[in-house]
LOPATOR-635343 format. One record per residue (C-alpha): x, y, z. Coordinates in nm, 3 decimals. Layout:
N
<r px="X" py="Y" pz="Z"/>
...
END
This chain:
341
<r px="7.315" py="7.221" pz="-4.704"/>
<r px="6.957" py="7.329" pz="-4.772"/>
<r px="7.022" py="7.669" pz="-4.617"/>
<r px="7.333" py="7.723" pz="-4.829"/>
<r px="7.151" py="7.633" pz="-5.149"/>
<r px="6.853" py="7.856" pz="-5.063"/>
<r px="7.074" py="8.150" pz="-4.956"/>
<r px="7.288" py="8.121" pz="-5.268"/>
<r px="7.029" py="8.036" pz="-5.534"/>
<r px="6.687" py="8.100" pz="-5.379"/>
<r px="6.391" py="7.897" pz="-5.262"/>
<r px="6.255" py="7.827" pz="-5.609"/>
<r px="6.589" py="7.687" pz="-5.726"/>
<r px="6.604" py="7.455" pz="-5.426"/>
<r px="6.259" py="7.318" pz="-5.512"/>
<r px="6.353" py="7.296" pz="-5.878"/>
<r px="6.651" py="7.081" pz="-5.781"/>
<r px="6.428" py="6.852" pz="-5.575"/>
<r px="6.195" py="6.819" pz="-5.874"/>
<r px="6.484" py="6.674" pz="-6.077"/>
<r px="6.474" py="6.294" pz="-6.024"/>
<r px="6.850" py="6.253" pz="-6.071"/>
<r px="6.944" py="6.541" pz="-5.841"/>
<r px="6.703" py="6.417" pz="-5.575"/>
<r px="6.865" py="6.072" pz="-5.591"/>
<r px="7.216" py="6.216" pz="-5.567"/>
<r px="7.112" py="6.442" pz="-5.279"/>
<r px="6.992" py="6.141" pz="-5.081"/>
<r px="7.314" py="5.953" pz="-5.148"/>
<r px="7.530" py="6.243" pz="-5.033"/>
<r px="7.330" py="6.267" pz="-4.712"/>
<r px="7.422" py="5.904" pz="-4.652"/>
<r px="7.069" py="5.768" pz="-4.670"/>
<r px="6.954" py="5.441" pz="-4.825"/>
<r px="7.043" py="5.463" pz="-5.195"/>
<r px="6.780" py="5.205" pz="-5.288"/>
<r px="6.511" py="5.344" pz="-5.513"/>
<r px="6.223" py="5.345" pz="-5.265"/>
<r px="6.408" py="5.413" pz="-4.939"/>
<r px="6.576" py="5.736" pz="-5.045"/>
<r px="6.241" py="5.900" pz="-5.131"/>
<r px="6.070" py="5.853" pz="-4.798"/>
<r px="6.382" py="5.920" pz="-4.589"/>
<r px="6.488" py="6.239" pz="-4.771"/>
<r px="6.132" py="6.374" pz="-4.766"/>
<r px="6.095" py="6.287" pz="-4.397"/>
<r px="6.422" py="6.455" pz="-4.301"/>
<r px="6.340" py="6.766" pz="-4.504"/>
<r px="6.004" py="6.787" pz="-4.330"/>
<r px="6.183" py="6.798" pz="-3.996"/>
<r px="6.476" py="7.017" pz="-4.106"/>
<r px="6.309" py="7.292" pz="-4.312"/>
<r px="6.205" py="7.587" pz="-4.094"/>
<r px="5.986" py="7.869" pz="-4.216"/>
<r px="6.185" py="8.138" pz="-4.036"/>
<r px="6.518" py="8.009" pz="-4.174"/>
<r px="6.444" py="7.859" pz="-4.514"/>
<r px="6.110" py="8.021" pz="-4.605"/>
<r px="5.983" py="7.681" pz="-4.719"/>
<r px="5.717" py="7.455" pz="-4.569"/>
<r px="5.652" py="7.088" pz="-4.643"/>
<r px="5.328" py="6.893" pz="-4.594"/>
<r px="5.231" py="6.530" pz="-4.635"/>
<r px="5.441" py="6.218" pz="-4.600"/>
<r px="5.426" py="5.839" pz="-4.625"/>
<r px="5.116" py="5.624" pz="-4.580"/>
<r px="4.849" py="5.794" pz="-4.372"/>
<r px="5.061" py="6.106" pz="-4.343"/>
<r px="5.022" py="6.158" pz="-4.719"/>
<r px="4.656" py="6.251" pz="-4.666"/>
<r px="4.748" py="6.505" pz="-4.398"/>
<r px="4.862" py="6.747" pz="-4.669"/>
<r px="4.509" py="6.883" pz="-4.710"/>
<r px="4.496" py="6.984" pz="-4.342"/>
<r px="4.862" py="7.083" pz="-4.308"/>
<r px="4.872" py="7.314" pz="-4.612"/>
<r px="4.629" py="7.584" pz="-4.481"/>
<r px="4.801" py="7.600" pz="-4.141"/>
<r px="5.153" py="7.621" pz="-4.283"/>
<r px="5.053" py="7.858" pz="-4.563"/>
<r px="4.887" py="8.101" pz="-4.323"/>
<r px="5.210" py="8.105" pz="-4.120"/>
<r px="5.392" py="8.213" pz="-4.436"/>
<r px="5.138" py="8.490" pz="-4.491"/>
<r px="4.992" py="8.344" pz="-4.811"/>
<r px="4.655" py="8.466" pz="-4.934"/>
<r px="4.343" py="8.250" pz="-4.940"/>
<r px="4.368" py="8.232" pz="-5.319"/>
<r px="4.721" py="8.094" pz="-5.303"/>
<r px="4.621" py="7.848" pz="-5.032"/>
<r px="4.341" py="7.724" pz="-5.257"/>
<r px="4.592" py="7.695" pz="-5.541"/>
<r px="4.825" py="7.484" pz="-5.324"/>
<r px="4.540" py="7.256" pz="-5.217"/>
<r px="4.438" py="7.215" pz="-5.581"/>
<r px="4.795" py="7.132" pz="-5.684"/>
<r px="4.831" py="6.872" pz="-5.410"/>
<r px="4.498" py="6.712" pz="-5.492"/>
<r px="4.545" py="6.713" pz="-5.870"/>
<r px="4.898" py="6.571" pz="-5.862"/>
<r px="4.770" py="6.279" pz="-5.656"/>
<r px="4.470" py="6.236" pz="-5.887"/>
<r px="4.682" py="6.238" pz="-6.202"/>
<r px="4.934" py="5.981" pz="-6.077"/>
<r px="4.663" py="5.749" pz="-5.944"/>
<r px="4.400" py="5.778" pz="-6.216"/>
<r px="4.512" py="5.963" pz="-6.531"/>
<r px="4.842" py="5.773" pz="-6.537"/>
<r px="4.766" py="5.403" pz="-6.494"/>
<r px="5.106" py="5.234" pz="-6.485"/>
<r px="5.054" py="4.965" pz="-6.220"/>
<r px="5.198" py="5.169" pz="-5.929"/>
<r px="4.975" py="5.265" pz="-5.634"/>
<r px="5.062" py="5.588" pz="-5.452"/>
<r px="5.164" py="5.560" pz="-5.089"/>
<r px="5.381" py="5.871" pz="-5.049"/>
<r px="5.298" py="6.235" pz="-5.120"/>
<r px="5.475" py="6.553" pz="-5.008"/>
<r px="5.440" py="6.910" pz="-5.126"/>
<r px="5.694" py="7.186" pz="-5.059"/>
<r px="5.598" py="7.553" pz="-5.100"/>
<r px="5.759" py="7.890" pz="-5.041"/>
<r px="5.657" py="8.243" pz="-4.941"/>
<r px="5.537" py="8.326" pz="-5.294"/>
<r px="5.320" py="8.015" pz="-5.326"/>
<r px="5.560" py="7.831" pz="-5.559"/>
<r px="5.553" py="7.456" pz="-5.501"/>
<r px="5.718" py="7.121" pz="-5.576"/>
<r px="5.563" py="6.778" pz="-5.527"/>
<r px="5.733" py="6.441" pz="-5.484"/>
<r px="5.518" py="6.128" pz="-5.491"/>
<r px="5.598" py="5.759" pz="-5.490"/>
<r px="5.402" py="5.450" pz="-5.586"/>
<r px="5.456" py="5.077" pz="-5.542"/>
<r px="5.382" py="4.790" pz="-5.780"/>
<r px="5.260" py="4.497" pz="-5.571"/>
<r px="5.348" py="4.245" pz="-5.842"/>
<r px="5.715" py="4.328" pz="-5.901"/>
<r px="5.755" py="4.495" pz="-5.557"/>
<r px="5.935" py="4.791" pz="-5.714"/>
<r px="5.884" py="5.164" pz="-5.658"/>
<r px="5.834" py="5.460" pz="-5.890"/>
<r px="5.879" py="5.829" pz="-5.808"/>
<r px="5.687" py="6.118" pz="-5.964"/>
<r px="5.820" py="6.478" pz="-5.961"/>
<r px="5.625" py="6.801" pz="-6.013"/>
<r px="5.710" py="7.173" pz="-6.013"/>
<r px="5.488" py="7.480" pz="-6.038"/>
<r px="5.532" py="7.743" pz="-6.305"/>
<r px="5.634" py="7.524" pz="-6.595"/>
<r px="5.313" py="7.335" pz="-6.675"/>
<r px="5.017" py="7.464" pz="-6.881"/>
<r px="4.775" py="7.254" pz="-6.677"/>
<r px="4.766" py="6.933" pz="-6.474"/>
<r px="4.661" py="6.704" pz="-6.758"/>
<r px="4.907" py="6.795" pz="-7.032"/>
<r px="5.252" py="6.638" pz="-6.970"/>
<r px="5.280" py="6.803" pz="-6.625"/>
<r px="5.569" py="6.606" pz="-6.471"/>
<r px="5.926" py="6.729" pz="-6.444"/>
<r px="6.022" py="6.363" pz="-6.437"/>
<r px="5.914" py="6.011" pz="-6.350"/>
<r px="6.185" py="5.772" pz="-6.236"/>
<r px="6.141" py="5.395" pz="-6.227"/>
<r px="6.333" py="5.070" pz="-6.245"/>
<r px="6.159" py="4.974" pz="-6.570"/>
<r px="5.878" py="5.071" pz="-6.803"/>
<r px="5.534" py="4.910" pz="-6.769"/>
<r px="5.388" py="4.758" pz="-7.087"/>
<r px="5.037" py="4.875" pz="-7.164"/>
<r px="5.049" py="5.174" pz="-6.928"/>
<r px="4.775" py="5.429" pz="-6.993"/>
<r px="4.893" py="5.791" pz="-6.997"/>
<r px="4.604" py="6.032" pz="-7.034"/>
<r px="4.838" py="6.329" pz="-6.981"/>
<r px="5.038" py="6.262" pz="-7.297"/>
<r px="5.005" py="6.490" pz="-7.599"/>
<r px="4.877" py="6.187" pz="-7.792"/>
<r px="4.581" py="6.164" pz="-7.550"/>
<r px="4.460" py="6.524" pz="-7.583"/>
<r px="4.187" py="6.450" pz="-7.839"/>
<r px="4.077" py="6.149" pz="-7.637"/>
<r px="4.044" py="6.382" pz="-7.335"/>
<r px="3.804" py="6.605" pz="-7.527"/>
<r px="3.586" py="6.312" pz="-7.630"/>
<r px="3.580" py="6.183" pz="-7.270"/>
<r px="3.443" py="6.520" pz="-7.155"/>
<r px="3.183" py="6.515" pz="-7.433"/>
<r px="3.078" py="6.164" pz="-7.330"/>
<r px="2.998" py="6.259" pz="-6.971"/>
<r px="2.821" py="6.578" pz="-7.085"/>
<r px="2.605" py="6.384" pz="-7.330"/>
<r px="2.318" py="6.139" pz="-7.289"/>
<r px="2.408" py="5.888" pz="-7.017"/>
<r px="2.202" py="5.619" pz="-7.193"/>
<r px="2.424" py="5.647" pz="-7.502"/>
<r px="2.731" py="5.610" pz="-7.283"/>
<r px="2.577" py="5.307" pz="-7.114"/>
<r px="2.502" py="5.149" pz="-7.451"/>
<r px="2.863" py="5.199" pz="-7.565"/>
<r px="2.989" py="5.042" pz="-7.244"/>
<r px="2.776" py="4.730" pz="-7.291"/>
<r px="2.897" py="4.695" pz="-7.650"/>
<r px="3.257" py="4.682" pz="-7.536"/>
<r px="3.196" py="4.448" pz="-7.243"/>
<r px="3.008" py="4.190" pz="-7.448"/>
<r px="3.189" py="3.860" pz="-7.503"/>
<r px="3.461" py="3.873" pz="-7.772"/>
<r px="3.375" py="4.237" pz="-7.846"/>
<r px="3.727" py="4.371" pz="-7.793"/>
<r px="3.871" py="4.142" pz="-8.058"/>
<r px="3.606" py="4.260" pz="-8.302"/>
<r px="3.666" py="4.627" pz="-8.230"/>
<r px="4.043" py="4.597" pz="-8.246"/>
<r px="4.007" py="4.403" pz="-8.569"/>
<r px="4.326" py="4.201" pz="-8.538"/>
<r px="4.413" py="3.893" pz="-8.337"/>
<r px="4.778" py="4.007" pz="-8.321"/>
<r px="4.693" py="4.319" pz="-8.117"/>
<r px="4.790" py="4.299" pz="-7.750"/>
<r px="4.458" py="4.350" pz="-7.569"/>
<r px="4.604" py="4.341" pz="-7.216"/>
<r px="4.586" py="4.717" pz="-7.183"/>
<r px="4.231" py="4.736" pz="-7.311"/>
<r px="4.061" py="4.564" pz="-7.019"/>
<r px="3.729" py="4.736" pz="-6.956"/>
<r px="3.601" py="4.771" pz="-6.596"/>
<r px="3.335" py="4.510" pz="-6.523"/>
<r px="3.086" py="4.748" pz="-6.360"/>
<r px="3.015" py="5.118" pz="-6.354"/>
<r px="2.795" py="5.324" pz="-6.123"/>
<r px="2.551" py="5.479" pz="-6.368"/>
<r px="2.395" py="5.698" pz="-6.100"/>
<r px="2.738" py="5.856" pz="-6.063"/>
<r px="2.755" py="5.920" pz="-6.437"/>
<r px="2.419" py="6.097" pz="-6.409"/>
<r px="2.584" py="6.308" pz="-6.139"/>
<r px="2.868" py="6.390" pz="-6.381"/>
<r px="2.611" py="6.486" pz="-6.644"/>
<r px="2.452" py="6.730" pz="-6.398"/>
<r px="2.792" py="6.888" pz="-6.326"/>
<r px="2.878" py="6.934" pz="-6.696"/>
<r px="3.258" py="6.962" pz="-6.653"/>
<r px="3.415" py="7.219" pz="-6.885"/>
<r px="3.738" py="7.032" pz="-6.954"/>
<r px="3.934" py="6.719" pz="-6.867"/>
<r px="4.112" py="6.870" pz="-6.567"/>
<r px="3.779" py="6.968" pz="-6.417"/>
<r px="3.643" py="6.619" pz="-6.488"/>
<r px="3.941" py="6.455" pz="-6.317"/>
<r px="3.911" py="6.687" pz="-6.016"/>
<r px="3.557" py="6.572" pz="-5.935"/>
<r px="3.546" py="6.351" pz="-5.623"/>
<r px="3.507" py="5.977" pz="-5.700"/>
<r px="3.638" py="6.016" pz="-6.055"/>
<r px="3.915" py="5.758" pz="-6.030"/>
<r px="4.095" py="5.502" pz="-6.242"/>
<r px="3.780" py="5.300" pz="-6.320"/>
<r px="3.586" py="5.596" pz="-6.458"/>
<r px="3.888" py="5.730" pz="-6.649"/>
<r px="3.965" py="5.391" pz="-6.805"/>
<r px="3.606" py="5.327" pz="-6.914"/>
<r px="3.574" py="5.669" pz="-7.078"/>
<r px="3.914" py="5.633" pz="-7.246"/>
<r px="3.830" py="5.296" pz="-7.401"/>
<r px="3.490" py="5.410" pz="-7.524"/>
<r px="3.646" py="5.723" pz="-7.675"/>
<r px="3.920" py="5.522" pz="-7.845"/>
<r px="3.749" py="5.200" pz="-7.957"/>
<r px="3.408" py="5.340" pz="-8.052"/>
<r px="3.480" py="5.703" pz="-8.141"/>
<r px="3.829" py="5.646" pz="-8.284"/>
<r px="4.030" py="5.897" pz="-8.077"/>
<r px="4.357" py="5.735" pz="-7.972"/>
<r px="4.498" py="5.750" pz="-7.621"/>
<r px="4.862" py="5.697" pz="-7.526"/>
<r px="4.948" py="5.348" pz="-7.402"/>
<r px="5.317" py="5.431" pz="-7.357"/>
<r px="5.472" py="5.443" pz="-7.011"/>
<r px="5.562" py="5.810" pz="-6.932"/>
<r px="5.863" py="5.716" pz="-6.714"/>
<r px="6.165" py="5.912" pz="-6.845"/>
<r px="6.445" py="5.799" pz="-6.616"/>
<r px="6.573" py="5.476" pz="-6.465"/>
<r px="6.763" py="5.435" pz="-6.140"/>
<r px="7.135" py="5.465" pz="-6.200"/>
<r px="7.222" py="5.167" pz="-5.980"/>
<r px="6.942" py="4.941" pz="-6.101"/>
<r px="6.770" py="4.915" pz="-5.764"/>
<r px="6.826" py="4.659" pz="-5.489"/>
<r px="6.949" py="4.387" pz="-5.724"/>
<r px="7.279" py="4.576" pz="-5.762"/>
<r px="7.278" py="4.559" pz="-6.142"/>
<r px="7.413" py="4.889" pz="-6.276"/>
<r px="7.255" py="5.082" pz="-6.559"/>
<r px="7.423" py="5.340" pz="-6.785"/>
<r px="7.405" py="5.690" pz="-6.636"/>
<r px="7.419" py="6.042" pz="-6.771"/>
<r px="7.771" py="6.135" pz="-6.662"/>
<r px="7.735" py="6.503" pz="-6.744"/>
<r px="7.425" py="6.531" pz="-6.523"/>
<r px="7.598" py="6.357" pz="-6.234"/>
<r px="7.911" py="6.571" pz="-6.275"/>
<r px="7.702" py="6.887" pz="-6.235"/>
<r px="7.506" py="6.743" pz="-5.942"/>
<r px="7.825" py="6.637" pz="-5.761"/>
<r px="7.987" py="6.978" pz="-5.808"/>
<r px="7.671" py="7.152" pz="-5.695"/>
<r px="7.650" py="6.940" pz="-5.380"/>
<r px="8.023" py="6.981" pz="-5.315"/>
<r px="7.978" py="7.360" pz="-5.309"/>
<r px="7.680" py="7.325" pz="-5.075"/>
<r px="7.877" py="7.109" pz="-4.831"/>
<r px="8.169" py="7.354" pz="-4.833"/>
<r px="7.939" py="7.643" pz="-4.750"/>
<r px="7.719" py="7.465" pz="-4.495"/>
<r px="7.730" py="7.554" pz="-4.126"/>
<r px="7.893" py="7.226" pz="-4.023"/>
<r px="8.164" py="7.128" pz="-3.782"/>
<r px="8.498" py="7.044" pz="-3.946"/>
<r px="8.462" py="6.673" pz="-3.875"/>
<r px="8.104" py="6.662" pz="-4.003"/>
<r px="8.199" py="6.854" pz="-4.320"/>
<r px="8.490" py="6.618" pz="-4.384"/>
<r px="8.264" py="6.317" pz="-4.339"/>
<r px="8.009" py="6.458" pz="-4.584"/>
<r px="8.277" py="6.530" pz="-4.845"/>
<r px="8.408" py="6.174" pz="-4.808"/>
<r px="8.057" py="6.038" pz="-4.867"/>
<r px="8.030" py="6.249" pz="-5.181"/>
<r px="8.372" py="6.131" pz="-5.302"/>
<r px="8.283" py="5.766" pz="-5.236"/>
<r px="7.951" py="5.812" pz="-5.413"/>
<r px="8.111" py="5.963" pz="-5.724"/>
<r px="8.381" py="5.693" pz="-5.734"/>
<r px="8.114" py="5.421" pz="-5.724"/>
<r px="7.905" py="5.550" pz="-6.012"/>
<r px="8.138" py="5.723" pz="-6.256"/>
<r px="8.353" py="5.418" pz="-6.346"/>
<r px="8.033" py="5.246" pz="-6.464"/>
<r px="8.037" py="5.454" pz="-6.782"/>
END
């Protein structure tokens, strides 16, 4: 199926499809894999990693689940050199892989910890990234999709989609348009006098200070929890670096969720530049996850996805029996979801 799609529409279109959360979900269902929200991500990515061949598809895939997710940084140069990519494009791929992981673990603080990361890239250096995180409290998963070419930078609404079972209240999204001014103040804070930053931190961590700064007992302060401790020697290190912008600040090793949250709160509560506390998830799972409770679905999107996959199955190099079985799976899948409208 992958070969048919790539031959008919090109490598970039195949990756664009995978960067669509709904198409990715439908693709996994048609292949007959676990339709549960978390299972389909790891299984589809794992199978693609085994099935995609450079000499046939012109696409490589690095990373994986758990420890394999960190192998992307060593796999990318080897695979990219096999595709004949330049050192500049290899550096660009490494930066994309690293920044996508940094954004979804630090700049977007939604309660989900990343445990899965794969990056696909073609002979021109175009790429797509699929990541997944888990919330240990509700034991649910969330998938993050990325695609090269359509984003101005990695810290300004860069996702092609985030799919989740539900939205998280009080989620911090430093990539939102609403957070852009806050980003600028955060950069100014680390480039300024570290003692002033330290003083602002102590003001906000003093007892009952948050209530005073927020100025209203009715405000939900759950999202405004300030980290208890900060490594001020590290902030002196950031001062020495003098990052030029927020993306460069986020890319610095050891700049994680704690540093980002502290700077965000100081910029918002003391300097008055608002950040976005709205969950950036844009889609919900059509079947409602493992509890079996259905949610409304976008029928038009699924109609197009089903027709697209039907054409791919018809054109795939499959035995008659295998093709028939795949078409039956697609028919059963469409019959299950479409009557829910």
